[in-house]
KOLDOVEX-879516 format. One line per field, with one value per residue (C-alpha): residue number from 0; x negated, y, z; residue in one letter. Coordinates in Angstrom, 1 decimal. Example, Ala and Ser with C-alpha at 12.3 -4.5 7.8 and 13.67 -1.06 7.14 Angstrom:
BEGIN
k	0; 1
px	-12.3; -13.7
py	-4.5; -1.1
pz	7.8; 7.1
r	A; S
***
This chain:
BEGIN
k	0; 1; 2; 3; 4; 5; 6; 7; 8; 9; 10; 11; 12; 13; 14; 15; 16; 17; 18; 19; 20; 21; 22; 23; 24; 25; 26; 27; 28; 29; 30; 31; 32; 33; 34; 35; 36; 37; 38; 39; 40; 41; 42; 43; 44; 45; 46; 47; 48; 49; 50; 51; 52; 53; 54; 55; 56; 57; 58; 59; 60; 61; 62; 63; 64; 65; 66; 67; 68; 69; 70; 71; 72; 73; 74; 75; 76; 77; 78; 79; 80; 81; 82; 83; 84; 85; 86; 87; 88; 89; 90; 91; 92; 93; 94; 95; 96; 97; 98; 99; 100; 101; 102; 103; 104; 105; 106; 107; 108; 109; 110; 111; 112; 113; 114; 115; 116; 117; 118; 119; 120; 121; 122; 123; 124; 125; 126; 127; 128; 129; 130; 131; 132; 133; 134; 135; 136; 137; 138; 139; 140; 141; 142; 143; 144; 145; 146; 147; 148; 149; 150; 151; 152; 153; 154; 155; 156; 157; 158; 159; 160; 161; 162; 163; 164; 165; 166; 167; 168; 169; 170; 171; 172; 173; 174; 175; 176; 177; 178; 179; 180; 181; 182; 183; 184; 185; 186; 187; 188; 189; 190; 191; 192; 193; 194; 195; 196; 197; 198; 199; 200; 201; 202; 203; 204; 205; 206; 207; 208; 209; 210; 211; 212; 213; 214; 215; 216; 217; 218; 219; 220; 221; 222; 223; 224; 225; 226; 227; 228; 229; 230; 231; 232; 233; 234; 235; 236; 237; 238; 239; 240; 241; 242; 243; 244; 245; 246; 247; 248; 249; 250; 251; 252; 253; 254; 255; 256; 257; 258; 259; 260; 261; 262; 263; 264; 265; 266; 267; 268; 269; 270; 271; 272; 273; 274; 275; 276; 277; 278; 279; 280; 281; 282; 283; 284; 285; 286; 287; 288; 289; 290; 291; 292; 293; 294; 295; 296; 297; 298; 299; 300; 301; 302; 303; 304; 305; 306; 307; 308; 309; 310; 311; 312; 313; 314; 315; 316; 317; 318; 319; 320; 321; 322; 323; 324; 325; 326; 327; 328; 329; 330; 331; 332; 333; 334; 335; 336; 337; 338; 339; 340; 341; 342; 343; 344; 345; 346; 347; 348; 349; 350; 351; 352; 353; 354; 355; 356; 357; 358; 359; 360; 361; 362; 363; 364; 365; 366; 367; 368; 369; 370; 371; 372
px	-66.9; -66.4; -63.6; -65.2; -62.2; -62.2; -60.4; -61.5; -63.7; -65.2; -65.1; -68.5; -69.6; -72.6; -74.1; -78.4; -79.4; -80.6; -79.3; -80.5; -78.8; -79.5; -78.2; -80.8; -81.7; -85.2; -84.0; -81.5; -85.0; -86.5; -83.6; -83.2; -86.9; -86.3; -83.2; -85.0; -88.3; -86.6; -85.7; -81.7; -81.4; -78.0; -78.0; -75.5; -76.0; -73.3; -71.1; -72.6; -75.9; -74.3; -76.4; -74.2; -75.6; -74.2; -72.3; -74.6; -77.2; -74.9; -75.6; -72.9; -71.3; -70.0; -68.4; -68.0; -70.2; -72.5; -72.0; -68.8; -70.5; -72.9; -71.1; -69.6; -73.6; -74.9; -72.6; -72.9; -77.0; -80.3; -81.8; -81.2; -83.7; -82.2; -83.6; -82.8; -84.4; -85.3; -83.6; -80.2; -80.8; -80.9; -78.2; -75.6; -76.4; -76.5; -73.1; -73.6; -76.3; -75.0; -78.7; -81.9; -81.4; -78.1; -78.9; -79.9; -83.7; -83.8; -86.7; -86.4; -88.3; -88.5; -87.2; -90.3; -91.2; -94.3; -94.1; -92.2; -91.1; -89.7; -86.4; -85.2; -85.5; -89.2; -89.9; -87.1; -84.9; -88.0; -88.3; -92.2; -93.3; -90.1; -91.6; -94.8; -93.3; -91.4; -94.5; -97.1; -93.9; -93.6; -97.9; -96.4; -97.5; -96.1; -94.9; -94.9; -95.2; -94.9; -97.9; -97.8; -97.6; -101.5; -100.6; -101.5; -100.0; -97.5; -93.9; -92.2; -89.2; -90.5; -94.0; -94.2; -90.5; -92.4; -93.6; -90.3; -91.0; -87.9; -87.7; -86.4; -84.6; -84.5; -83.8; -88.2; -87.9; -87.9; -90.2; -92.8; -92.3; -93.0; -95.7; -97.4; -96.9; -98.1; -101.2; -100.9; -102.7; -101.0; -101.6; -101.4; -101.8; -101.0; -101.1; -99.5; -98.8; -100.1; -102.9; -103.0; -100.8; -102.7; -102.1; -101.4; -104.6; -108.5; -109.2; -106.8; -106.8; -109.3; -105.8; -104.5; -106.3; -106.3; -105.9; -105.6; -103.8; -100.5; -103.3; -106.2; -104.0; -102.3; -105.2; -106.2; -102.8; -101.3; -98.7; -97.0; -97.3; -96.3; -96.8; -96.6; -95.6; -93.7; -94.5; -91.1; -93.3; -93.5; -91.7; -95.9; -96.0; -93.2; -94.1; -95.6; -92.6; -91.3; -92.3; -93.1; -91.3; -92.0; -92.2; -91.3; -93.3; -92.1; -94.7; -92.7; -92.6; -89.2; -90.5; -87.4; -85.8; -82.5; -80.1; -77.6; -74.2; -76.1; -73.6; -75.3; -74.1; -76.5; -79.3; -79.2; -79.4; -82.0; -83.9; -83.0; -84.2; -87.5; -88.0; -87.2; -89.2; -92.5; -91.5; -91.0; -88.5; -86.1; -86.2; -90.1; -88.8; -90.0; -88.6; -87.7; -89.4; -87.8; -88.2; -86.9; -84.0; -82.7; -82.2; -78.7; -78.2; -75.0; -76.1; -79.8; -78.3; -75.4; -78.3; -81.2; -78.1; -77.5; -80.0; -81.3; -84.6; -86.6; -85.2; -88.4; -88.4; -91.1; -91.9; -93.4; -96.3; -96.9; -95.8; -98.5; -101.1; -101.6; -102.6; -100.3; -100.2; -98.4; -97.4; -94.8; -94.1; -90.3; -90.1; -92.1; -89.9; -86.4; -87.8; -91.1; -93.4; -95.2; -93.7; -91.3; -90.8; -94.7; -96.5; -94.1; -94.4; -97.8; -97.7; -96.1; -98.0; -101.2; -102.1; -104.6; -102.8; -99.0; -97.4; -95.4; -96.0; -92.6; -89.9; -86.8; -83.7; -80.9; -80.3; -83.0; -86.5; -88.4; -92.0; -93.3; -95.8; -97.1; -99.0; -102.2; -103.3
py	102.4; 106.1; 108.0; 111.2; 114.1; 117.7; 119.4; 115.6; 114.8; 111.9; 109.1; 107.4; 104.7; 105.6; 103.3; 104.6; 108.0; 108.7; 108.8; 108.1; 109.5; 108.5; 109.5; 108.2; 104.9; 105.5; 107.0; 104.2; 101.6; 104.3; 104.3; 100.1; 100.5; 103.3; 100.9; 97.7; 99.6; 102.8; 101.3; 103.1; 104.2; 104.3; 104.1; 105.6; 106.0; 105.8; 103.2; 102.9; 101.5; 98.7; 95.5; 92.7; 93.0; 96.1; 94.7; 92.3; 95.2; 97.5; 100.0; 102.3; 103.5; 106.1; 107.7; 111.9; 114.7; 113.8; 117.9; 116.6; 113.6; 115.5; 117.9; 114.5; 112.8; 116.4; 116.3; 112.8; 112.4; 113.2; 113.6; 112.9; 111.7; 112.8; 111.4; 114.3; 117.7; 120.7; 123.1; 121.2; 120.0; 123.6; 125.0; 122.0; 122.2; 126.7; 126.6; 123.6; 125.9; 126.6; 127.1; 125.4; 123.8; 121.9; 121.4; 117.9; 117.5; 117.4; 115.3; 115.5; 113.3; 113.8; 110.7; 109.3; 109.1; 111.2; 113.9; 113.9; 117.7; 118.9; 121.0; 122.0; 121.9; 120.7; 121.0; 121.5; 118.4; 116.3; 116.8; 117.3; 114.0; 112.4; 113.6; 112.0; 109.0; 108.7; 110.0; 107.3; 104.6; 105.3; 106.1; 109.9; 112.9; 114.8; 118.4; 120.0; 124.7; 125.3; 127.3; 125.7; 122.1; 121.2; 119.5; 115.6; 113.6; 110.5; 111.0; 108.8; 108.1; 107.6; 105.3; 102.4; 103.3; 102.9; 99.3; 98.2; 98.6; 98.4; 99.1; 97.9; 100.3; 104.1; 104.9; 106.3; 107.7; 111.4; 111.5; 109.7; 111.4; 114.4; 113.1; 113.0; 116.4; 117.3; 115.4; 113.9; 110.2; 107.4; 104.3; 102.3; 98.5; 96.6; 92.4; 92.3; 94.2; 96.5; 98.5; 102.0; 103.6; 106.6; 109.4; 112.2; 113.9; 113.0; 111.4; 110.2; 112.5; 111.5; 111.0; 108.4; 105.3; 101.9; 98.5; 94.8; 93.9; 95.1; 94.4; 95.9; 99.1; 98.8; 98.8; 102.5; 104.0; 105.5; 108.3; 107.0; 104.3; 103.0; 98.7; 97.3; 93.5; 90.2; 89.0; 89.1; 90.7; 88.7; 90.2; 92.0; 93.2; 95.3; 97.4; 99.5; 100.0; 102.6; 105.3; 103.1; 102.6; 98.7; 98.4; 95.3; 94.8; 92.3; 89.6; 86.5; 84.3; 81.0; 77.9; 76.3; 72.7; 71.7; 68.8; 69.7; 71.4; 72.6; 75.7; 78.5; 78.1; 75.1; 77.0; 80.2; 78.2; 76.7; 79.4; 81.1; 78.3; 78.2; 81.6; 81.3; 78.7; 80.7; 83.5; 85.6; 88.1; 87.8; 91.5; 90.4; 88.3; 88.9; 86.3; 82.5; 80.3; 77.3; 75.7; 76.4; 73.2; 75.7; 78.5; 78.1; 76.8; 78.8; 78.1; 79.6; 82.3; 83.7; 83.5; 85.8; 88.3; 88.4; 89.0; 91.4; 88.9; 88.5; 84.7; 83.2; 80.2; 78.7; 75.7; 72.1; 72.9; 76.5; 74.0; 71.4; 73.9; 74.4; 71.8; 70.5; 68.6; 65.7; 65.3; 63.1; 60.6; 60.3; 64.5; 64.3; 61.6; 63.4; 67.1; 67.0; 68.1; 66.8; 69.6; 72.5; 74.1; 73.9; 75.2; 78.0; 79.5; 79.1; 80.3; 83.3; 84.4; 83.9; 82.4; 79.9; 77.8; 77.6; 79.0; 76.3; 72.5; 71.1; 70.9; 68.9; 69.4; 68.1; 69.2; 71.3; 71.2; 74.1; 75.4; 79.2; 81.8; 84.6; 87.2; 88.1; 91.5
pz	93.7; 94.8; 92.3; 92.0; 91.2; 91.7; 95.5; 97.4; 99.7; 98.6; 100.9; 101.4; 103.3; 105.9; 107.5; 107.3; 108.2; 105.0; 101.3; 98.0; 94.9; 91.6; 88.5; 85.1; 84.6; 85.2; 88.7; 89.6; 89.7; 92.1; 94.3; 94.5; 95.2; 98.0; 99.4; 100.2; 101.6; 103.8; 107.4; 107.6; 103.6; 102.0; 97.6; 95.7; 91.6; 89.2; 88.3; 85.0; 85.6; 87.3; 88.1; 89.9; 93.3; 94.6; 97.2; 98.3; 99.2; 100.1; 97.4; 96.5; 93.3; 91.8; 89.2; 88.0; 88.9; 91.4; 92.5; 93.7; 95.9; 97.5; 100.0; 101.5; 101.8; 103.1; 106.1; 107.1; 106.2; 108.4; 104.8; 100.9; 99.0; 95.4; 92.1; 90.1; 88.3; 91.3; 89.4; 89.4; 92.8; 94.1; 92.4; 93.9; 97.4; 97.5; 98.5; 101.4; 102.6; 106.4; 109.2; 109.4; 112.4; 111.4; 107.4; 106.8; 105.2; 101.6; 98.7; 95.2; 93.4; 89.6; 87.0; 86.4; 90.3; 89.9; 92.5; 95.6; 96.4; 100.0; 99.0; 102.7; 106.2; 105.9; 109.6; 111.7; 109.5; 109.0; 105.2; 104.8; 106.9; 105.1; 101.5; 102.2; 103.7; 100.4; 98.3; 99.6; 99.3; 95.7; 94.9; 94.4; 94.8; 97.8; 96.7; 100.9; 100.5; 104.1; 105.0; 108.0; 107.8; 109.1; 111.6; 110.5; 112.9; 113.2; 112.7; 115.1; 113.6; 109.6; 110.6; 108.7; 107.1; 103.4; 104.2; 105.1; 109.4; 111.2; 115.2; 117.7; 119.5; 118.8; 123.0; 123.2; 119.6; 121.4; 123.9; 122.0; 119.7; 121.6; 122.8; 119.5; 118.9; 122.5; 121.3; 125.2; 124.9; 122.4; 122.0; 118.5; 118.9; 115.9; 115.2; 112.3; 109.2; 106.6; 107.9; 105.6; 107.0; 107.5; 105.4; 107.6; 107.4; 106.4; 110.4; 113.1; 116.0; 118.4; 120.9; 118.8; 119.7; 117.6; 120.0; 118.7; 121.8; 124.2; 127.3; 125.7; 125.8; 128.3; 130.7; 129.3; 131.1; 127.3; 127.2; 124.6; 122.2; 118.8; 118.9; 115.3; 115.6; 114.7; 118.2; 121.0; 124.0; 127.1; 130.1; 131.2; 128.1; 127.6; 129.9; 127.6; 125.6; 129.1; 127.0; 123.3; 120.4; 119.1; 115.2; 113.5; 110.6; 107.6; 107.4; 108.5; 105.2; 105.6; 103.8; 102.6; 101.3; 102.1; 101.2; 98.1; 100.0; 103.2; 104.6; 105.4; 109.2; 109.7; 107.3; 109.5; 113.0; 112.5; 111.4; 114.0; 116.3; 115.2; 115.4; 119.2; 119.3; 117.6; 119.3; 116.6; 115.8; 112.8; 112.1; 110.7; 108.1; 104.6; 102.2; 102.1; 99.3; 97.9; 95.2; 91.4; 92.2; 95.3; 93.2; 93.2; 96.4; 97.7; 101.3; 100.9; 98.7; 101.2; 103.9; 102.3; 101.1; 104.7; 106.1; 103.3; 102.5; 99.2; 97.5; 95.7; 94.4; 92.7; 90.2; 90.9; 89.3; 91.6; 94.8; 93.4; 93.9; 97.0; 99.2; 102.0; 105.5; 104.2; 100.9; 100.3; 97.3; 98.1; 97.2; 95.0; 92.7; 93.4; 92.4; 91.0; 93.8; 96.9; 98.6; 99.3; 102.4; 103.5; 99.9; 99.3; 102.6; 102.0; 98.6; 99.1; 102.0; 100.9; 104.6; 104.7; 107.7; 108.9; 112.3; 111.6; 109.5; 108.2; 110.8; 110.2; 111.9; 110.1; 106.2; 106.6; 106.8; 107.5; 107.3; 108.9; 107.4; 108.3; 105.9; 106.9; 106.5
r	M; I; E; L; Q; E; A; Q; K; A; V; I; K; Q; K; G; D; Y; A; V; V; A; I; T; K; H; G; V; E; L; A; R; K; L; G; N; S; F; Q; N; A; D; V; Y; Y; M; S; K; F; E; K; G; D; E; E; A; K; D; I; Q; L; F; T; G; S; V; R; L; L; L; P; S; L; F; E; A; Y; K; G; L; I; I; I; I; S; L; G; A; V; V; R; M; I; A; P; L; L; K; D; K; K; T; D; P; A; V; V; V; I; D; D; K; G; E; H; V; I; S; V; L; S; G; H; I; G; G; A; N; E; L; T; K; E; V; A; A; A; L; K; A; R; P; I; I; T; T; A; S; D; V; Q; G; T; I; P; V; D; L; F; G; K; R; F; G; W; V; W; D; S; A; E; K; L; T; P; V; S; A; A; V; V; N; E; E; K; I; A; V; V; Q; E; S; G; E; K; E; W; W; H; Y; G; P; S; I; P; E; N; I; K; L; Y; H; S; V; A; E; A; L; K; E; K; P; D; A; A; L; V; I; T; H; R; N; L; S; E; E; E; N; L; I; L; H; N; G; V; L; Y; R; P; K; V; I; V; L; G; M; G; C; N; R; G; T; S; S; E; E; I; E; A; V; I; N; E; T; L; E; E; L; N; F; S; K; K; S; V; K; A; L; C; T; I; D; L; K; K; D; E; A; G; L; I; E; V; V; N; K; N; H; W; E; F; I; Y; F; T; P; N; E; L; N; S; I; K; I; H; D; P; S; E; T; V; F; K; F; T; G; A; Y; G; V; S; E; P; A; A; L; L; Y; S; G; A; E; K; L; A; L; T; K; K; K; S; G; N; V; T; I; S; V; A; V; I; P; Y
***
């Protein structure tokens, strides 16, 4: 809990590059939504709107005036996403302004989430691109007033952020960004993930080409690459990352059943082992799904909270609505469902088939699906 008082600097726990700040009931819901989907975003809101899961989600609560919190955030973060009226924000940040080369990006959202406004450091600080990404995530209208904001290309560090995509490494963000801005030959390789990522202009620039596989892109010898996949690349495929950024879309769904009292350590060990066998990245896991009888299973809850995954559970009737490979009368006797891990993964993912069909390991049963787009 951050207790804000006059003449004291707020002590914050910064983990990401962006801070999302809210002080109203509706603003809190918007902040939580952005916190779930934006990579490297820390969420702050007033303690009176506490929901009980803030510690698990690394959300920071504060008491007192938000005006006293902003100086610390302004100094620490690359960008601030503030869900407060524009006039109030302008008055609060005015004393903090130093230079357009060092001031963070500031974006303001109205309380209904209808408009996202670029307020400060539009170009150098990246507020204009941040505005577009936030607006796309909220299905809101981006408001950008700088006349020169007409380039219309991919912001490499924000690419896919509204979908929850994360990158494997930030090492090549700067050179790849330079290649994109300088209109060099860019390859976008997409094997999985949301397809509706282009919203930067009327059409994709001619220097950016789309490919379905890394091998296909490598033949064209691009100057830089943006690779979107849940797979771990082979040694040969890794050549494309010489000047490339690897993005992990949230597409992997884990269906899981376990014996009562199974430890989180055993559950996570099975998950890690299974993903390694499939050659899948753990960063692409979106959800862990099970039967509603397991909604209070401590080991499962610990694993999803630790990894910031969605925790989804279905009724036996919902699970039985999915045709599975090997229905079990024994499982039905104890749970009312003919299977748990298989139908749970299929039901949530919407996939027609599983990437892994029911693997039993110790006290854990796991199935894996990939969300099709």
